[in-house]
MDAnalysis code that builds the backbone (N, CA, C; Angstrom):
import MDAnalysis as mda
import numpy as np

u = mda.Universe.empty(660, n_residues=220, atom_resindex=np.repeat(np.arange(220), 3), trajectory=True)
u.add_TopologyAttr("name", ["N", "CA", "C"] * 220)
u.add_TopologyAttr("resid", np.arange(1, 221))
u.add_TopologyAttr("resname", ["MET", "LYS", "ILE", "THR", "SER", "ILE", "LEU", "ILE", "GLY", "VAL", "LEU", "PHE", "ALA", "THR", "ALA", "ALA", "PHE", "LEU", "LEU", "ALA", "GLN", "ALA", "LEU", "SER", "PRO", "ASN", "LYS", "GLY", "ALA", "ASP", "LEU", "SER", "ALA", "SER", "PRO", "SER", "GLN", "PRO", "ARG", "SER", "ASP", "ASP", "VAL", "GLY", "LYS", "SER", "ALA", "PRO", "GLU", "THR", "CYS", "ASP", "PRO", "GLN", "THR", "ILE", "ALA", "LYS", "ALA", "VAL", "LYS", "GLY", "TYR", "THR", "CYS", "VAL", "VAL", "LYS", "THR", "LYS", "SER", "GLY", "SER", "VAL", "ALA", "TRP", "ARG", "VAL", "GLU", "ALA", "VAL", "ILE", "SER", "THR", "GLU", "SER", "ARG", "THR", "PHE", "ARG", "VAL", "VAL", "LYS", "ASP", "LEU", "LYS", "SER", "GLY", "LEU", "TYR", "VAL", "SER", "ASP", "ASP", "MET", "GLY", "LYS", "HIS", "SER", "HIS", "GLU", "SER", "ALA", "LYS", "LYS", "GLU", "ASN", "LEU", "CYS", "GLN", "SER", "PRO", "ASP", "TYR", "SER", "ASN", "GLN", "ARG", "GLY", "ASN", "LEU", "THR", "SER", "VAL", "THR", "TRP", "ARG", "LEU", "PRO", "SER", "GLY", "TYR", "PRO", "ARG", "SER", "LEU", "ASN", "GLY", "LYS", "ASN", "GLY", "PHE", "PRO", "ASN", "GLN", "ASN", "SER", "ASP", "PHE", "VAL", "ILE", "LEU", "GLU", "ASP", "ASP", "GLY", "ILE", "ARG", "GLN", "VAL", "VAL", "SER", "GLY", "VAL", "ALA", "SER", "LYS", "TYR", "PHE", "ILE", "SER", "SER", "SER", "GLU", "ALA", "GLY", "LYS", "ILE", "SER", "ASP", "TYR", "MET", "SER", "TYR", "GLY", "PHE", "ASP", "GLY", "GLU", "PHE", "GLY", "GLY", "ILE", "ASP", "ALA", "GLY", "CYS", "ASN", "GLY", "ASN", "GLY", "MET", "ALA", "SER", "LEU", "ARG", "CYS", "VAL", "ALA", "GLN"])
u.atoms.positions = np.array([
    [-39.760, -44.788, 67.226],
    [-38.505, -45.410, 66.814],
    [-38.446, -45.654, 65.319],
    [-39.611, -46.108, 64.767],
    [-39.645, -46.360, 63.323],
    [-39.419, -45.063, 62.549],
    [-40.055, -43.965, 63.041],
    [-39.897, -42.676, 62.354],
    [-38.450, -42.223, 62.403],
    [-37.833, -42.432, 63.596],
    [-36.423, -42.030, 63.742],
    [-35.535, -42.831, 62.807],
    [-35.803, -44.122, 62.683],
    [-34.998, -44.977, 61.793],
    [-35.174, -44.556, 60.335],
    [-36.422, -44.193, 60.004],
    [-36.681, -43.748, 58.619],
    [-35.917, -42.464, 58.320],
    [-35.953, -41.505, 59.271],
    [-35.262, -40.219, 59.070],
    [-33.748, -40.412, 58.917],
    [-33.249, -41.325, 59.778],
    [-31.792, -41.592, 59.690],
    [-31.446, -42.203, 58.343],
    [-32.321, -43.105, 57.862],
    [-32.081, -43.730, 56.554],
    [-32.110, -42.714, 55.430],
    [-33.072, -41.778, 55.502],
    [-33.163, -40.729, 54.471],
    [-31.927, -39.862, 54.477],
    [-31.464, -39.507, 55.696],
    [-30.279, -38.658, 55.795],
    [-29.044, -39.346, 55.211],
    [-28.890, -40.663, 55.512],
    [-27.756, -41.403, 54.946],
    [-27.832, -41.468, 53.425],
    [-29.040, -41.697, 52.902],
    [-29.224, -41.788, 51.442],
    [-28.896, -40.467, 50.769],
    [-29.354, -39.368, 51.383],
    [-29.092, -38.028, 50.829],
    [-27.589, -37.722, 50.832],
    [-26.929, -38.059, 51.935],
    [-25.483, -37.807, 52.037],
    [-24.712, -38.613, 51.013],
    [-25.127, -39.859, 50.801],
    [-24.455, -40.706, 49.814],
    [-24.618, -40.154, 48.409],
    [-25.830, -39.644, 48.106],
    [-26.099, -39.070, 46.774],
    [-25.240, -37.831, 46.528],
    [-25.190, -36.955, 47.562],
    [-24.396, -35.732, 47.411],
    [-22.905, -36.035, 47.266],
    [-22.435, -37.048, 47.984],
    [-21.027, -37.427, 47.882],
    [-20.702, -37.969, 46.494],
    [-21.616, -38.755, 45.932],
    [-21.409, -39.310, 44.595],
    [-21.378, -38.198, 43.541],
    [-22.233, -37.180, 43.698],
    [-22.251, -36.053, 42.761],
    [-20.954, -35.264, 42.818],
    [-20.453, -35.099, 44.032],
    [-19.220, -34.320, 44.195],
    [-18.019, -35.019, 43.583],
    [-18.010, -36.354, 43.632],
    [-16.864, -37.110, 43.121],
    [-16.926, -37.359, 41.635],
    [-18.099, -37.235, 41.022],
    [-18.244, -37.509, 39.590],
    [-17.794, -36.318, 38.776],
    [-17.179, -36.506, 37.516],
    [-16.736, -35.383, 36.662],
    [-17.920, -34.581, 36.151],
    [-17.684, -33.341, 35.881],
    [-18.730, -32.448, 35.366],
    [-18.941, -32.735, 33.887],
    [-20.012, -33.462, 33.585],
    [-20.250, -33.888, 32.211],
    [-20.581, -32.724, 31.299],
    [-21.073, -31.653, 31.858],
    [-21.492, -30.533, 31.015],
    [-20.360, -29.601, 30.648],
    [-19.198, -29.758, 31.294],
    [-18.101, -28.835, 31.039],
    [-17.251, -29.319, 29.883],
    [-16.678, -28.368, 29.124],
    [-15.733, -28.691, 28.050],
    [-14.347, -28.644, 28.644],
    [-13.818, -29.815, 28.986],
    [-12.539, -29.888, 29.682],
    [-11.374, -29.501, 28.803],
    [-11.586, -29.410, 27.489],
    [-10.491, -29.066, 26.575],
    [-10.243, -27.583, 26.510],
    [-11.147, -26.800, 27.124],
    [-10.996, -25.348, 27.042],
    [-10.869, -24.758, 28.434],
    [-10.105, -23.699, 28.524],
    [-9.982, -22.944, 29.756],
    [-9.694, -21.517, 29.373],
    [-9.890, -20.546, 30.293],
    [-9.663, -19.140, 29.939],
    [-8.273, -18.878, 29.376],
    [-7.272, -19.617, 29.871],
    [-5.901, -19.364, 29.418],
    [-5.461, -20.312, 28.321],
    [-6.313, -21.276, 27.985],
    [-5.915, -22.284, 27.005],
    [-7.084, -22.555, 26.068],
    [-7.180, -21.829, 24.922],
    [-8.290, -22.007, 24.001],
    [-8.303, -23.375, 23.374],
    [-9.469, -23.769, 22.903],
    [-9.591, -25.067, 22.247],
    [-8.811, -25.085, 20.943],
    [-8.399, -26.267, 20.531],
    [-7.560, -26.409, 19.344],
    [-8.273, -25.930, 18.092],
    [-9.624, -26.116, 18.023],
    [-10.315, -25.676, 16.813],
    [-10.384, -24.167, 16.730],
    [-10.423, -23.470, 17.900],
    [-10.414, -22.012, 17.891],
    [-9.062, -21.490, 17.417],
    [-7.988, -22.160, 17.832],
    [-6.650, -21.751, 17.410],
    [-6.520, -21.884, 15.899],
    [-7.049, -22.955, 15.350],
    [-6.959, -23.174, 13.913],
    [-7.683, -22.105, 13.124],
    [-8.796, -21.617, 13.660],
    [-9.571, -20.612, 12.941],
    [-8.880, -19.252, 12.946],
    [-8.125, -18.945, 14.018],
    [-7.529, -17.623, 14.147],
    [-6.109, -17.555, 13.577],
    [-5.496, -18.687, 13.300],
    [-4.127, -18.683, 12.780],
    [-4.095, -18.081, 11.377],
    [-3.146, -17.157, 11.100],
    [-3.054, -16.549, 9.777],
    [-2.774, -17.576, 8.689],
    [-3.296, -17.320, 7.506],
    [-3.068, -18.204, 6.375],
    [-1.694, -17.943, 5.769],
    [-1.244, -18.874, 4.950],
    [-0.012, -18.665, 4.196],
    [-0.289, -17.661, 3.089],
    [0.598, -16.699, 2.910],
    [0.374, -15.632, 1.927],
    [0.322, -16.189, 0.507],
    [-0.614, -15.676, -0.250],
    [-0.761, -16.017, -1.659],
    [-1.092, -14.728, -2.398],
    [-0.282, -14.341, -3.390],
    [-0.509, -13.073, -4.085],
    [-1.903, -12.922, -4.663],
    [-2.477, -13.998, -5.184],
    [-3.809, -13.913, -5.784],
    [-4.876, -13.670, -4.724],
    [-4.692, -14.251, -3.552],
    [-5.637, -14.019, -2.457],
    [-5.528, -12.599, -1.941],
    [-4.292, -12.125, -1.783],
    [-4.070, -10.758, -1.292],
    [-4.618, -9.728, -2.274],
    [-4.559, -10.030, -3.553],
    [-5.057, -9.107, -4.582],
    [-6.563, -8.890, -4.480],
    [-7.248, -9.727, -3.697],
    [-8.695, -9.590, -3.510],
    [-9.066, -9.370, -2.043],
    [-8.066, -9.257, -1.185],
    [-8.313, -9.218, 0.256],
    [-8.821, -7.857, 0.722],
    [-9.512, -7.882, 1.851],
    [-10.016, -6.653, 2.451],
    [-8.961, -6.075, 3.393],
    [-9.163, -4.833, 3.783],
    [-8.256, -4.190, 4.730],
    [-8.219, -4.979, 6.031],
    [-7.018, -5.186, 6.548],
    [-6.847, -5.924, 7.791],
    [-6.512, -7.390, 7.601],
    [-6.640, -7.882, 6.363],
    [-6.302, -9.290, 6.102],
    [-4.827, -9.521, 6.409],
    [-4.527, -10.576, 7.144],
    [-3.155, -10.889, 7.550],
    [-2.786, -12.299, 7.113],
    [-1.575, -12.456, 6.643],
    [-1.086, -13.771, 6.243],
    [0.382, -13.883, 6.626],
    [0.943, -15.070, 6.434],
    [2.314, -15.326, 6.876],
    [3.142, -15.926, 5.746],
    [4.371, -15.453, 5.628],
    [5.342, -16.001, 4.679],
    [6.412, -16.739, 5.473],
    [6.747, -17.942, 5.037],
    [7.827, -18.689, 5.673],
    [9.137, -18.349, 4.974],
    [10.054, -17.751, 5.693],
    [11.339, -17.342, 5.137],
    [12.463, -18.152, 5.779],
    [13.669, -17.922, 5.310],
    [14.828, -18.637, 5.853],
    [15.054, -18.323, 7.327],
    [14.649, -17.123, 7.735],
    [14.872, -16.723, 9.131],
    [13.636, -16.909, 10.007],
    [12.586, -17.508, 9.436],
    [11.373, -17.730, 10.213],
    [10.145, -17.160, 9.522],
    [9.023, -17.188, 10.218],
    [7.764, -16.710, 9.648],
    [7.656, -15.188, 9.755],
    [7.165, -14.578, 8.684],
    [6.983, -13.122, 8.653],
    [5.528, -12.832, 8.297],
    [4.875, -12.030, 9.110],
    [3.472, -11.682, 8.872],
    [3.365, -10.429, 8.013],
    [2.384, -10.430, 7.114],
    [2.066, -9.289, 6.268],
    [0.595, -8.950, 6.438],
    [0.260, -7.655, 6.285],
    [-1.131, -7.230, 6.462],
    [-1.530, -6.230, 5.382],
    [-2.767, -6.337, 4.926],
    [-3.313, -5.352, 3.986],
    [-3.695, -4.122, 4.803],
    [-3.020, -3.017, 4.554],
    [-3.210, -1.805, 5.352],
    [-4.246, -0.854, 4.771],
    [-4.456, -0.898, 3.472],
    [-5.421, 0.017, 2.852],
    [-5.933, -0.576, 1.553],
    [-7.205, -0.327, 1.260],
    [-7.820, -0.751, 0.005],
    [-8.598, 0.442, -0.544],
    [-8.219, 0.878, -1.731],
    [-8.878, 2.011, -2.377],
    [-9.461, 1.550, -3.713],
    [-10.765, 1.668, -3.869],
    [-11.435, 1.245, -5.107],
    [-11.808, 2.453, -5.954],
    [-11.487, 2.386, -7.231],
    [-11.863, 3.419, -8.191],
    [-12.653, 2.770, -9.324],
    [-13.078, 3.557, -10.270],
    [-13.834, 3.012, -11.403],
    [-12.979, 2.071, -12.240],
    [-11.693, 2.366, -12.321],
    [-10.823, 1.584, -13.197],
    [-10.211, 0.365, -12.508],
    [-9.864, 0.490, -11.214],
    [-9.223, -0.626, -10.533],
    [-9.220, -0.413, -9.025],
    [-8.724, -1.421, -8.306],
    [-8.614, -1.343, -6.849],
    [-7.137, -1.396, -6.458],
    [-6.747, -0.508, -5.552],
    [-5.358, -0.421, -5.103],
    [-5.235, -0.941, -3.673],
    [-4.128, -1.612, -3.401],
    [-3.871, -2.138, -2.063],
    [-2.471, -1.781, -1.592],
    [-2.397, -1.379, -0.350],
    [-1.119, -1.162, 0.322],
    [-0.928, -2.296, 1.326],
    [0.247, -2.911, 1.308],
    [0.542, -3.992, 2.256],
    [1.660, -3.555, 3.192],
    [1.728, -4.219, 4.335],
    [2.753, -3.873, 5.321],
    [3.477, -5.123, 5.791],
    [4.794, -5.045, 5.765],
    [5.665, -6.079, 6.325],
    [5.701, -5.838, 7.835],
    [5.024, -6.683, 8.605],
    [4.903, -6.438, 10.037],
    [6.209, -6.683, 10.789],
    [7.166, -7.343, 10.173],
    [8.462, -7.555, 10.830],
    [9.315, -6.291, 10.771],
    [9.431, -5.721, 9.585],
    [10.273, -4.530, 9.408],
    [9.506, -3.235, 9.630],
    [8.187, -3.301, 9.502],
    [7.377, -2.092, 9.602],
    [7.244, -1.331, 8.294],
    [7.780, -1.889, 7.208],
    [7.725, -1.211, 5.909],
    [6.362, -1.370, 5.240],
    [5.793, -0.238, 4.823],
    [4.603, -0.233, 3.988],
    [5.058, -0.294, 2.534],
    [4.299, -0.989, 1.691],
    [4.619, -1.070, 0.269],
    [3.390, -0.635, -0.521],
    [3.567, 0.366, -1.370],
    [2.442, 0.888, -2.150],
    [2.043, -0.082, -3.259],
    [0.919, 0.209, -3.884],
    [0.536, -0.519, -5.089],
    [1.437, -0.046, -6.235],
    [1.381, -0.745, -7.353],
    [2.208, -0.402, -8.512],
    [1.808, 0.980, -9.034],
    [2.781, 1.853, -9.179],
    [2.543, 3.218, -9.642],
    [2.912, 3.399, -11.101],
    [3.053, 2.297, -11.823],
    [3.334, 2.380, -13.246],
    [4.816, 2.392, -13.556],
    [5.142, 2.544, -14.839],
    [6.531, 2.517, -15.291],
    [7.090, 3.933, -15.419],
    [8.279, 4.100, -14.875],
    [8.944, 5.408, -14.884],
    [10.446, 5.189, -14.995],
    [11.147, 6.244, -15.333],
    [12.602, 6.183, -15.298],
    [13.060, 6.512, -13.885],
    [14.253, 6.068, -13.568],
    [14.829, 6.376, -12.258],
    [14.932, 7.892, -12.082],
    [15.347, 8.575, -13.134],
    [15.536, 10.028, -13.076],
    [14.234, 10.757, -12.769],
    [13.150, 10.402, -13.475],
    [11.881, 11.097, -13.246],
    [11.299, 10.761, -11.874],
    [11.461, 9.517, -11.429],
    [10.938, 9.132, -10.125],
    [11.575, 9.964, -9.014],
    [12.884, 10.262, -9.175],
    [13.577, 11.047, -8.170],
    [13.316, 12.536, -8.316],
    [13.477, 13.049, -9.538],
    [13.357, 14.493, -9.749],
    [11.935, 14.996, -9.531],
    [10.961, 14.197, -9.906],
    [9.565, 14.609, -9.753],
    [8.965, 14.181, -8.419],
    [9.806, 13.522, -7.594],
    [9.368, 13.108, -6.261],
    [8.023, 12.376, -6.330],
    [7.965, 11.362, -7.183],
    [6.699, 10.688, -7.457],
    [6.108, 9.990, -6.236],
    [6.944, 9.621, -5.292],
    [6.419, 8.955, -4.107],
    [5.650, 9.910, -3.197],
    [5.769, 11.209, -3.465],
    [5.009, 12.206, -2.719],
    [3.936, 12.868, -3.585],
    [3.890, 12.511, -4.851],
    [2.968, 13.169, -5.784],
    [1.506, 12.855, -5.453],
    [0.642, 13.891, -5.431],
    [-0.794, 13.659, -5.190],
    [-1.448, 12.849, -6.307],
    [-0.792, 12.788, -7.468],
    [-1.350, 12.005, -8.576],
    [-1.404, 10.517, -8.261],
    [-0.617, 10.088, -7.269],
    [-0.556, 8.658, -6.944],
    [-1.019, 8.383, -5.505],
    [-1.880, 9.232, -4.997],
    [-2.344, 9.048, -3.615],
    [-3.154, 7.760, -3.452],
    [-3.915, 7.371, -4.491],
    [-4.678, 6.119, -4.402],
    [-3.752, 4.913, -4.290],
    [-2.678, 4.933, -5.076],
    [-1.713, 3.824, -5.023],
    [-1.045, 3.744, -3.650],
    [-1.018, 4.837, -2.935],
    [-0.436, 4.863, -1.591],
    [-1.517, 4.682, -0.518],
    [-2.716, 4.302, -0.952],
    [-3.799, 4.015, -0.011],
    [-4.334, 5.238, 0.706],
    [-4.013, 6.437, 0.185],
    [-4.394, 7.696, 0.843],
    [-3.885, 7.761, 2.285],
    [-2.798, 7.041, 2.549],
    [-2.215, 7.050, 3.898],
    [-1.297, 8.265, 4.049],
    [-1.667, 9.153, 4.936],
    [-0.887, 10.377, 5.141],
    [-0.160, 10.397, 6.481],
    [-0.362, 9.357, 7.275],
    [0.270, 9.316, 8.594],
    [1.708, 8.797, 8.524],
    [2.129, 8.368, 7.335],
    [3.491, 7.886, 7.129],
    [4.139, 8.696, 6.011],
    [5.452, 8.654, 5.930],
    [6.193, 9.399, 4.907],
    [6.665, 8.440, 3.822],
    [6.201, 8.669, 2.606],
    [6.519, 7.786, 1.490],
    [7.824, 8.210, 0.821],
    [8.547, 7.225, 0.308],
    [9.832, 7.507, -0.346],
    [10.135, 6.414, -1.365],
    [11.105, 6.701, -2.223],
    [11.632, 5.658, -3.101],
    [12.379, 4.638, -2.245],
    [12.187, 3.358, -2.486],
    [12.919, 2.362, -1.690],
    [14.401, 2.346, -2.039],
    [15.242, 2.226, -1.022],
    [16.668, 2.043, -1.288],
    [16.880, 0.621, -1.794],
    [17.975, 0.431, -2.560],
    [18.130, -0.880, -3.190],
    [19.553, -1.279, -3.491],
    [20.502, -0.904, -2.645],
    [21.888, -1.339, -2.873],
    [22.064, -2.772, -2.360],
    [22.987, -3.537, -2.942],
    [23.200, -4.932, -2.521],
    [23.695, -5.030, -1.077],
    [23.429, -6.150, -0.442],
    [23.874, -6.376, 0.938],
    [25.393, -6.268, 1.063],
    [26.106, -6.657, 0.005],
    [27.570, -6.635, 0.036],
    [28.133, -5.217, 0.132],
    [27.301, -4.209, -0.144],
    [27.756, -2.817, -0.099],
    [27.328, -2.102, 1.180],
    [26.802, -2.832, 2.146],
    [26.452, -2.201, 3.428],
    [27.686, -1.519, 4.020],
    [27.576, -0.225, 4.290],
    [28.690, 0.525, 4.873],
    [29.771, 0.908, 3.887],
    [29.532, 0.666, 2.590],
    [30.530, 0.985, 1.564],
    [29.935, 1.932, 0.523],
    [30.827, 2.578, -0.220],
    [30.425, 3.478, -1.323],
    [29.407, 4.520, -0.879],
    [29.486, 4.917, 0.383],
    [28.590, 5.947, 0.893],
    [27.238, 5.426, 1.347],
    [27.003, 4.115, 1.273],
    [25.726, 3.543, 1.714],
    [25.748, 3.285, 3.219],
    [24.588, 3.354, 3.865],
    [24.527, 3.070, 5.308],
    [24.950, 1.637, 5.604],
    [25.420, 1.417, 6.820],
    [25.835, 0.071, 7.229],
    [24.618, -0.714, 7.723],
    [23.686, -0.895, 6.826],
    [22.455, -1.635, 7.118],
    [21.837, -2.084, 5.811],
    [20.943, -3.053, 5.874],
    [20.313, -3.551, 4.658],
    [19.418, -2.497, 4.013],
    [19.396, -2.493, 2.691],
    [18.517, -1.573, 1.970],
    [17.080, -2.076, 2.042],
    [16.143, -1.217, 1.669],
    [14.719, -1.571, 1.727],
    [14.413, -2.822, 0.912],
    [14.946, -2.891, -0.302],
    [14.627, -4.036, -1.154],
    [15.258, -5.333, -0.640],
    [16.418, -5.250, -0.004],
    [17.013, -6.444, 0.603],
    [16.119, -6.930, 1.749],
    [15.645, -6.008, 2.566],
    [14.757, -6.359, 3.679],
    [13.467, -6.989, 3.165],
    [12.865, -6.372, 2.150],
    [11.600, -6.876, 1.624],
    [11.763, -8.253, 0.976],
    [12.886, -8.450, 0.294],
    [13.147, -9.762, -0.296],
    [13.334, -10.805, 0.812],
    [14.093, -10.469, 1.847],
    [14.296, -11.387, 2.965],
    [12.967, -11.761, 3.633],
    [12.028, -10.810, 3.639],
    [10.746, -11.020, 4.326],
    [9.647, -11.558, 3.410],
    [10.002, -11.873, 2.151],
    [9.056, -12.581, 1.286],
    [8.151, -11.751, 0.418],
    [8.579, -10.561, 0.014],
    [7.729, -9.678, -0.790],
    [7.192, -10.350, -2.046],
    [7.985, -11.218, -2.666],
    [7.548, -11.844, -3.920],
    [6.454, -12.883, -3.705],
    [6.247, -13.286, -2.459],
    [5.161, -14.202, -2.137],
    [3.910, -13.466, -1.667],
    [3.990, -12.150, -1.697],
    [2.887, -11.323, -1.197],
    [2.240, -10.500, -2.299],
    [3.060, -9.835, -3.104],
    [2.550, -8.895, -4.093],
    [2.419, -9.546, -5.461],
    [1.249, -9.457, -6.028],
    [0.983, -10.059, -7.341],
    [1.708, -9.302, -8.452],
    [2.264, -10.038, -9.394],
    [2.883, -9.424, -10.568],
    [4.324, -9.002, -10.400],
    [4.890, -9.187, -9.227],
    [6.274, -8.759, -8.987],
    [7.259, -9.550, -9.843],
    [7.008, -10.838, -10.016],
    [7.970, -11.716, -10.674],
    [8.278, -11.328, -12.115],
    [7.394, -10.583, -12.751],
    [7.612, -10.237, -14.154],
    [8.132, -8.814, -14.326],
    [8.555, -8.169, -13.233],
    [8.929, -6.753, -13.327],
    [10.269, -6.455, -12.669],
    [10.767, -5.288, -13.016],
    [11.995, -4.756, -12.457],
    [11.615, -3.444, -11.772],
    [12.112, -3.189, -10.565],
    [11.649, -2.046, -9.787],
    [12.758, -1.032, -9.509],
    [12.395, 0.220, -9.627],
    [13.320, 1.332, -9.407],
    [13.663, 1.453, -7.923],
    [14.925, 1.762, -7.640],
    [15.318, 2.108, -6.277],
    [15.912, 3.510, -6.277],
    [16.138, 4.029, -5.097],
    [16.735, 5.362, -4.982],
    [18.256, 5.312, -5.006],
    [18.825, 4.108, -5.006],
    [20.271, 3.947, -4.824],
    [21.037, 4.102, -6.134],
    [21.921, 5.056, -6.147],
    [22.748, 5.320, -7.320],
    [23.928, 4.349, -7.372],
    [24.281, 3.977, -8.583],
    [25.463, 3.121, -8.778],
    [26.537, 3.940, -9.467],
    [26.775, 5.135, -8.970],
    [27.689, 6.080, -9.600],
    [29.108, 5.593, -9.711],
    [29.514, 4.685, -8.838],
    [30.881, 4.161, -8.904],
    [31.084, 3.317, -10.156],
    [29.958, 2.850, -10.714],
    [30.038, 2.051, -11.935],
    [29.851, 2.938, -13.151],
    [28.856, 3.784, -13.081],
    [28.576, 4.701, -14.187],
    [27.743, 5.855, -13.652],
    [27.941, 7.029, -14.204],
    [27.183, 8.201, -13.765],
    [25.704, 8.083, -14.108],
    [25.345, 7.175, -14.984],
    [23.959, 7.068, -15.443],
    [23.262, 5.804, -14.949],
    [23.905, 5.127, -14.017],
    [23.319, 3.873, -13.559],
    [22.797, 3.978, -12.131],
    [21.817, 3.133, -11.840],
    [21.301, 3.004, -10.487],
    [20.989, 1.531, -10.244],
    [20.750, 1.200, -9.007],
    [20.383, -0.174, -8.680],
    [18.866, -0.357, -8.760],
    [18.477, -1.577, -9.093],
    [17.059, -1.897, -9.149],
    [16.810, -3.302, -8.657],
    [15.558, -3.577, -8.281],
    [15.178, -4.880, -7.736],
    [14.611, -5.755, -8.845],
    [15.190, -6.935, -8.995],
    [14.750, -7.902, -9.997],
    [13.660, -8.775, -9.377],
    [12.408, -8.540, -9.792],
    [11.285, -9.260, -9.213],
    [11.230, -10.727, -9.561],
    [11.947, -11.139, -10.588],
    [11.918, -12.546, -10.977],
    [12.806, -13.396, -10.075],
    [14.008, -12.895, -9.809],
    [14.970, -13.682, -9.035],
    [15.227, -13.125, -7.635],
    [14.748, -11.929, -7.354],
    [14.921, -11.347, -6.033],
    [16.254, -10.678, -5.812],
    [17.038, -10.524, -6.872],
    [18.346, -9.889, -6.739],
    [18.288, -8.390, -6.946],
    [19.413, -7.738, -6.681],
    [19.555, -6.300, -6.911],
    [20.670, -6.100, -7.913],
    [20.316, -5.446, -9.011],
    [21.255, -5.313, -10.117],
    [21.549, -3.851, -10.411],
    [22.784, -3.597, -10.836],
    [23.142, -2.257, -11.276],
    [22.745, -2.104, -12.744],
    [22.577, -0.876, -13.158],
    [22.253, -0.627, -14.560],
    [20.797, -0.315, -14.797],
    [20.053, -0.100, -13.713],
    [18.631, 0.207, -13.887],
    [18.417, 1.709, -13.780],
    [18.511, 2.399, -14.911],
    [18.097, 3.806, -14.901],
    [16.638, 3.911, -15.315],
    [16.042, 2.720, -15.597],
    [14.617, 2.675, -15.879],
    [14.300, 2.790, -17.338],
    [14.781, 3.857, -17.990],
    [14.428, 4.138, -19.388],
    [12.922, 4.134, -19.581],
    [12.202, 4.461, -18.502],
    [10.751, 4.509, -18.569],
    [10.108, 3.137, -18.550],
    [10.872, 2.071, -18.358],
    [10.322, 0.729, -18.461],
    [10.329, -0.025, -17.121],
    [10.915, 0.554, -16.086],
    [10.940, -0.098, -14.773],
    [9.740, 0.359, -13.954],
    [9.215, -0.538, -13.145],
    [8.033, -0.223, -12.348],
    [8.417, 0.494, -11.063],
    [7.438, 1.169, -10.506],
    [7.671, 1.944, -9.291],
    [6.698, 1.530, -8.199],
    [7.245, 1.173, -7.058],
    [6.471, 0.993, -5.837],
    [7.201, 1.751, -4.735],
    [6.481, 2.530, -3.994],
    [7.095, 3.320, -2.933],
    [6.971, 2.597, -1.604],
    [7.794, 2.994, -0.643],
    [7.727, 2.416, 0.699],
    [7.580, 3.538, 1.721],
    [7.141, 3.160, 2.901],
    [7.010, 4.116, 4.005],
    [7.228, 3.362, 5.304],
    [7.466, 4.128, 6.361],
    [7.704, 3.484, 7.660],
    [7.301, 4.433, 8.783],
])
């Protein structure tokens, strides 16, 4: 009888212990994380940084950042980095529009950029990141007010799109330059074209370059 009472007591004690373990929280588990819900510190590490031209000028291929625009956040990515003895070239991509933007290809006139097809010239392949899977061209640059007018397509030009998506917060040195576009302003003058004002973000007529406007090509 004593042995039976002892066995029954052991069984009750064991059952009580197992029940207490089952009801207690799992101290070893990280309750803040689950397969579908990452921890807050992991989210912070993976969130893209705010774009800064000086940071992008030193970034590696694949670096991604975000620009806050009037219409929301726009992500940009470094698509190519080409290093030479004299300098390093970077191509960036506006992930919202899909537009690639080459590195600065120097100062040219509007006429030479078009006639010599500089956006396709092998002399500037490094500035284009040696990317051959896309077709490079001079960016269009007519004002938004001319969409569907004067022979222009009824859609925003490349430079209007890039300005809307924060190009001046991405590319270093844009603010001090004027950029050639492919858009002619023939209705104003036979010798004028539109260009992108990197300081204010506007598009102005009268940019034939005179060899003093900068060139950046786009692709899509």
